[in-house]
N, C-alpha and C positions, 0 to 999 in steps of 0.2 A: 518472437515472443516478447522481446523487450518493448517493441513499438506497441504491441497490444496492451501490455501492462501500463505503459505511459498513457494510452488512450483511456483505459479503465480508471486510472488515477485521476485524470483530468475530469472525467465524467463524475466521479465521486466528489471532487472539489466543487463542481458546478451544483450537484445536488445539495451539498452542505450549504453552499452560498444561498441557494434557493430556499432552503429550509430556514436559514437565518432571516432572510427577507420576509418570508411568510410569517414567522413568529413575531417579528417586529410589527408587521402590518396587522396581524391579529390583535396584538396588544393595543395598538393605536385604535383599531376599529372597536374593540371592546370598550376602551376608555371613552371614545367619542360617543358610542351608542349609549353607554351608561350616563354620561354627562347630559346628552340630549334628552334622554328619557326622564332624568331627574329634573332638569331645568324646565321641561315642558309640562311636567305633572303639576296638578293643582294642589300643592302641599304648602305647609308653612315653611318659613326659612330654616327653622331648626331641623325639621324632618328632611328638607332638601339637602342640608349640609350632611346629615347622617347618611342619607342615601348616596351622596357623592363620595363620602368616605368609604362606605361599603363597596361601592362600584370600583373605586380606586384599588381597594384591597383585593377584590376579585380579579381585576385586570392585572395587578402585580403578580398574583398567584398564577394566573394563566401564562403570563410571560415567563415566569420562573420555571413552570413545568415545560414549556416549549424549549427554553434554553437548555434545561437539563436533558431533555430528549435529544436535542441537537448535539450536545456534548457527548452523550452516549453513542450516537450514530457516528460521530467523528472518531471516537475512540475505537469503535468496532471496525471502521474502515481502516484506521491506522494499523490495527492488529492484523487485519487481512493482508494488507500490503507487506507488513513485516513477515508474516508467515510465507507469503509468496516469494519474497526476497530470499528467505532462508532456504526454501525449496530450490530456487534457481541457483543459489550458491552451491548447494549440495550436488545438484545435477551437474553443474560445471566442474566441480572438483572431481566427481566421479568420471566424467568424460576425460579430464586431463590425466587422471590416474590410468585409465584404460589406454589412452594414447601413449603414455610413457611406457607402459608395459609392452605395448606393441612395438615401440621403437627399440626397447631393450632386447626383445626377442629377435628382431631383425638384425640388430647389432651383433648378437651372439652368433646368429647364422652366418652373417657376413664375415665375422672374425674367424669362424671355423673354416669357411671357404678360403680365406686368405692364408690361414695357417697351412691348409692342405696344399695350396699352390706354392707357398714358400718351401714347404717340405719337399715337394716334387722338384723344384728348382735346385734346392740344396743337394738332392740326390744326383741330379744331372751334373752339377758343378763338381761334385765329389767324383763322379764317374769320369768326367772329362779330365779332372786333375790326375787321376790314376794312369791315364794314357800317355 
């Protein structure tokens, strides 16, 4: 199970990294597209500057949304990992408790058997001593 968890964790990290790269690429693409559209449009300098400013604001907002989404996904993945780790620890603790109880029961049984053998030997020694 531990190897499987590590593989899942690695895949999550790769997805987060891919999401970051995609968000950066989207932001750059939006900015480049907006800039190209504004620069190639037949408008006055003032209108062009206003369009560039609006495009930059839109691109910044899109990047902000994508980063926020990525942060939420990372937080969710971290919470999932944390919950799985807690469950694994609980399972392990339970298994250790069960094994300890099993060993305790075996020890009691063995102690009773040894006590019985010792008692029998003591009776034999006592009997031999009376002869």
